[in-house]
N, C-alpha and C positions, 0 to 999 in steps of 0.2 A: 063255470073254469074256464071258458074262454075269455071271460072280462079279466080275471086274474093274470091269464097267460101274457093277455095283449099289454097289463100294467107292468108285468117284469120286464117285456121287451122294450116298452117305452122308457123304463126307469134305467135299463142297460146302456139304451142309446144315449140317453142324458149323462149317464155317468162317463162312457167313452167319449162324448163329445167335451165334457168338463176335462177329462184326462188330456185330451188332445190339445185343448186351449190353453191347459196349464204347461204341458209339454211345450207349447211353441213359445210362450214365455221364459220358459228356463233355458230353451235353447238359444233364444234371442239373448238374454242376458248372460250366458255364457260364451255365445261371440263376442259380445261385446268386451266381457270381461278380457277374453281371450287377445283380441287388439290390444287392448289395454295392458297387459300383462308382457304381449310380444313386445309391444314400443317401450313399455319401460325396462324391458331387459336389454333392447338395444341401448337405453340410455347408461344404463349401468355398465354395458360392455364399452361405451364410449368411456365412461369416467374410468374404468379399471385401465383402459388403453391409456388414458392421458397420465394414470397415476404412474404406470410402468415407466411412460415417458420422463415424468418428473424425476423418478427414481434414478434412470441411467443418467441423468443430467446432474443430479445430486453426486452419484458416485464417480462420474467424470471429474467433478469440480475439486472433489475432496480426495482424489487419486493421489494428491501428494502424500499420504500418508503411508502411502506402500514404499516398503525399504528398498525397492529396486529402484525408484526414482531418484529418491535422494539419500545420502548419507549423512550419519552424525559428524559434526567438526567439532573439535574441542577449541573453540574460539575464548580469547582472552580479552575480558573488560579490566584487567587491572588501571588503565587508564581513568576509570571512573572514579578512583578511589580517592584522590586530590585535587580532584574538579568538579564542581557544581555548574558552572556557566559554559556554555559552548556560545563562540561568536559567530554570530548570525551572518551569513557573506562578509566575512572577516570582520564584522563587527561595524559598529557607527564611529563616524569620522568628520567632523566638523559640521556637525548636524546633517549628514547625508548619511543614509543606509543604502543597502545592497549593493556597494561600489565593487566588492571584491578586490580592491586596490592593495597596492605594497604600502602605500602611507596608512589605510586602514589596519593591515597586518600590524606592521611596526608600532603603531600607535596603542594598539590594544594588547600587542604583547606586552608592551612595557606596563600596561595597568596590571597586568599579571595573567591574562588567558593563555592558556596552553592547548586548548582543543577549539579548531577553528572550521567551521563549516562553510564549505567554497561551492559555489555554483558554477557548472560547467555547460558549455555548450559548444557546438561545432561550427565554426564558421564556413563561409559558404565555399571555401578552397578545403572542407573537412580537418582544419585543426583545430585540436583542442585549447579552448580558451576560457577564463574566468567569467563568464557575464553570465547575468539571469536570462537576458533573452536579447533580442535585436531592437526592438522597439526601444527599451531601456537605454541600452547604448546608443542610441541616436538621439535620445534625449540627452545622456549623460554628455556627450561627445558634440553636441549640436552638428550634428551630421544630417545631411538632407539624403532623400531617395537616391540623389545620382552619386552615393559616395557607398562602394561595395563594402559589404559584411565580410571581408576577407582577413587576414593574419595581417598583413601589411598595413591595411587601414586602422585595425583594432591595435595593433600596438603603436604606432604612429601618433595617433591623436587623442591628445590627454582628454581626462573628463573631471566633470565638475571642476574645472578651473585646471588645477595641477597635480590631479592623481594621475598616477601609472597604473596602466591595466597590465593584467598577468594572463599568461598562457600556462600550459601543463608543463613545458619545460622550467618556469618560474616555480611553478610548485615544487618539482624536484629539487630544485636550488634552494630554496627554503627550507627543506626538509633536513638537506644536509647542512645547510649554515646553523640551523636551530633543531639540535638533536633531543629537545624535550618538548617539542609541538607534535601534535597528530591533526592530521586533515581528514575531517567526515564529508566525503562527497554528496552534492546534491545534482545529479547529471541530466536531471529533467526525463531524458529518454527511457521507453520502457521496452524498445524493439531490439532484439538479438543483435540485428546489423549495427545499429547506431550505438548501442552499450559496448560491443565488443570493439567499435572504431576507437570510442574514447580511450578504454582503458589500456588498450595497446600502446597506445602513444604514451601513456604514463610509464608502461612496463619498459618501453623502448627508450625512454629519456633516461629512467633509473639505470639500465643497462648501460646505456653510453656514457653515463657520469662516472661510473666506477663503482656506486652505492647501489646496487639492488636492495640492499638490507632496509633502504629507506622506505619501501612499500611496505613493511611491517606497521608501518603507523599512518598508512592510508586505510581509513575505514568507510568501505561504501555503505551506501543507503541504497536497500533493493525496496522496489514498489510493487512485486508481486513473486510469487513463488519460485516461479521457473528462472527468473534473473537470478537467483542464488546460484543455479548451475554454469550460468552464463557467466560469471565471474569467477567461480572456483577453477573451471576449466581453463582459466587463464594464469590465474595466479594461486597460491595460497595464503591467500589474506587472513591476516591472523585476528581479525575483528570482524564482525558485520553488525548492522543495524537493520531492521524492518521499519519503514516509514509508511505510516498509511493514508497519507493525504493523497496520493494518487491512485487509490485502491479503494473504490466505491461500495466493493462488495464485501469488504472485511467482517468478520464476527469475532468477538471474543473467544470464544469456545475453541473455534477453527482454527484461528492465529495460535492459541496458545499450544494447541497440539503440532502443528507446523514448526513454531520455535524449539519444543521440546523435542521433536525428531531430528531436527537438523543442529541443533545446539545453539540457536542464535538465543540470545540472553538479554537484549535491547530491543524496545519498540519505541518509536516517536510520534506523537499525535499532537493533534490541536487540543488546547487545555479543556475545550468544552469536554471531549471524550474521558477525562480523566477524574471518572467518579470511585468512590471507595472501593464499590463492589468490585468494578473491574481491576482495580490495582491490587488488588485482595487476591482475586482469581489468577491473575499473572503471577504474582509474588509466589504462589505453590508450585509453579513451575521454575521457578527462579530467575523469572524475567524482571530486568529492570525497565525504567522508563522515563523519557523526557518528554517536555510539552515544549511548544514553540508558539509563535514568537513572543517573549512577555517581557515588557520593560518597566512595568511598575513593581516595585520593591514588594509591597506587601501581596499583591497577586503572587510574584513567585514565592514568595516565603509561604503563602498558604497551600501553593502546589507542594512543596516540600513537606509542609506537614502533613499531607495529606497521604504520602508515600512515593511521591514522583522522586527519581534520582537526580535528573540534571534539568537545566533550563536552558533552551535557546534564547539570546537575546540580543539587541542591538545596542544597550547601553549601561546595563546594569555593571556594577563594580565588583568584581573576583573578591575584593578583602571584606564585602560585607556577608559574603556566603562562603566561607571557611569550613571546611568540613570540621 
């Protein structure tokens, strides 16, 4: 009997030892898993926090969809009906492009152009001038760095030999003299201060001329959503273009929503972006398109066949692209 009792005690002790040993490993395993889960939960928390930040950023970026920030305008695009080509920087003249000159305008008007894109800049004394940029003016006018890029020098020095430069007042005068032309602006700047400075000068020149109605044939190109507000706060422009070459973050869908929301019915882009899928997507919103800058006739015709509405060009002939 004593031997049986002793045996039972030994067996019980062994079982307790086995259980204790197993319990130790279970606790150690659980502890390890706890730390893993805890660390993993921290990673999840960080990921969720990052996602929330991204969502807030996206909501901020597309906040333009709100009716409180933008209103819908009834823009008029009838100027596109009989015009296929846009004269880029007043069009090419005597083998030169980007001149924005009086001679380029007169030459291309005689060819049949009626829609002219014009580069605008601010001189060092803050006057609105028709120029792509200072470096190009210095090249065209053979002006060294010692010549100030101000209105006086800009207007008094001919470019490319004998071409006359233009300023904002000259543009208003052309709109008065030629009642069948339209001016598309490429004003280069995106910030509110300089945008307002440029267009306020056009408004003042038009008022001083006694023909403020010519502003109805000025078609601003905007480079980002808020620029629409900058301009429409100044004047009730009758037409508007969204050009994407200064907007690195543009997206097909969000741009379509913005245009639909605001009434903008025209987008200008590089030809490489004019895909059938994109044009079809925008066409559903009633958005017309233009590509820039194309000087090859077959390439231009290919774009038109694809569904593009207009072509910005330096040298194509309007008579070859009548609607």
